[in-house]
Residue, then its C-alpha position, 0 to 999 in steps of 0.5 A: m709345669q715341668v719347666l717350672l719343675f726344673l728350674i725350681n731344681l736348678f737354683a735348690p742348691a744356692v737358695n736352700f744355702l742361703g735358706v738355711l743362713g736366712l732361717c736362722g737369721c730369721i730366728v735371731y733376728d724375730d723376724v717373724y714376717v718373714l717366717v709365716l711366709a716361709g711357711i706359705m711357701a711351705v703350703a704352696g711347695l706342697v701342693l707343688g709337689i702333688f703335681a712334680v709326682k703326677y710328673d715325675v721329676p724328683p727334686r733337687w735333693f735326691w742328686s737324681k734324674s730318677a723316677n720318684q720312687l727312690f725311697e719306694f714312696s711319694v711323700t719324699t718328692v712332695l716333702g723336698y718341693a714343699g721344703s725347697l720353696a719355704m727356703w726362697p723367702c729366708a734366702i731373699y730375707m738372707v741376700k737383704v741381710l748381707a747387702d745391707a751390712v755391705a752397704n752399711a760398712a761402705 
């Protein structure tokens, strides 16, 4: 489980950046399916965040390797993993939109 958490943290900076762009794209292009998938992944991230608190692995957006008691409660850890996993479908959507734009330009 800790390996999975560290892999999520490893890819989090790129995925979160593309995910925010993809989230904006989903809203602009009215792609509700991706937003529903992001919501499902956010719920899965809540469950994963609960396990992360147990294993004492803070999310990447804290930019620290310290314990989860950074803000004296573990809710931020759970919400951090929920947000990180919710960005995955949006990031994949953004990569697909960019790939289609490049293919149509050529």
